[in-house]
C-alpha positions, 0 to 999 in steps of 0.5 A: 712657254706653255705646257702641253703639245696641242699640235695644230691639227684636227683631232680626227685627222691626228687619230687617222694618221696615228692609226696609219703609221701604227699599222704600217709599223706592224706590217713592216715587221711582217706581222698581222695587224689586229685592231683590238678594242684596247688598241682602239682606245690607246690610239684614241687616247694618244691622239687626244693627248697630242692635240688637246693636252694643255697640262702635261708635256710628257707621255708615259706608256707602261705595260707588259712585253709585246703589247704595242708600246714600241710600235706606238712610240714609232708611230708617234715619231713617224707622225711628228716627222710627217707633220714637220715635213708638211710644215704643220709643226715648227722646229729649231735649226739643227733639231728638225726631227724627233729623236728616238732612242732605247734607254740603253742607247741613252746611257751610252750617249750620256758618256759623251757630253756633247752628244748627251747635251744634244739628246737632252735638248731635242725638241721631241724625244722618244725613249723606248724600254726605260729601266733597261739601262744602268742607273749610272755610267762612268765616263772619264772617272765621272759618274753620270745618271743618264735618265735622272739628268736628262729628265731634270733638264727636259722638265726645266725646259718643258720639252715634249718627252715620250717614254715606254717601259715594261715597268710601272711608275712605282717600279721606276721610283724604286729603281732610280731611288730619287724622290725628286725624279718621282715628283717631276714625273708625276707633274710632267707625264700623262700615263696611258697604260698598255694592258693588252696581252702580248701580240707575239 
């Protein structure tokens, strides 16, 4: 297995599709779409990552509240669904579409071993608002560390993972207090920061 996503689609086509899905998500929420220079750069950077990245197999998008991170995650999800339906991307039986969860949903799912196993092994996983969840949860007297356990598994299996967060890498490291996690994230994730002021 090689690193990276390197989706088998032309770079320009990916960027156009990503733009369309992003715009659709904004308008679906009854907001006005504004194509700023910062958004252009982010759409281009994410598009390039999806088709050319060979080193990283994760994308981490930190930034302040309300500047398009969740919308970008949903645009990536919709793009992957589109490519899967068109037959451009293969999938495993029972794992056809990407999984999109908030970090709090991830923590709740972690309480059920079977559901958590399925989440950890999803071919494509998108996690929104990392650090909004508790570091540990208790299930039947067992302590579970949802994000740490999930990331360790996906790191070992080299599974594509997309994360948004209002916290930067340093703040995340302090929250989870796990040097191994910090090291894994450095190796696994390309960082595309969202520095635009809030659209809200």
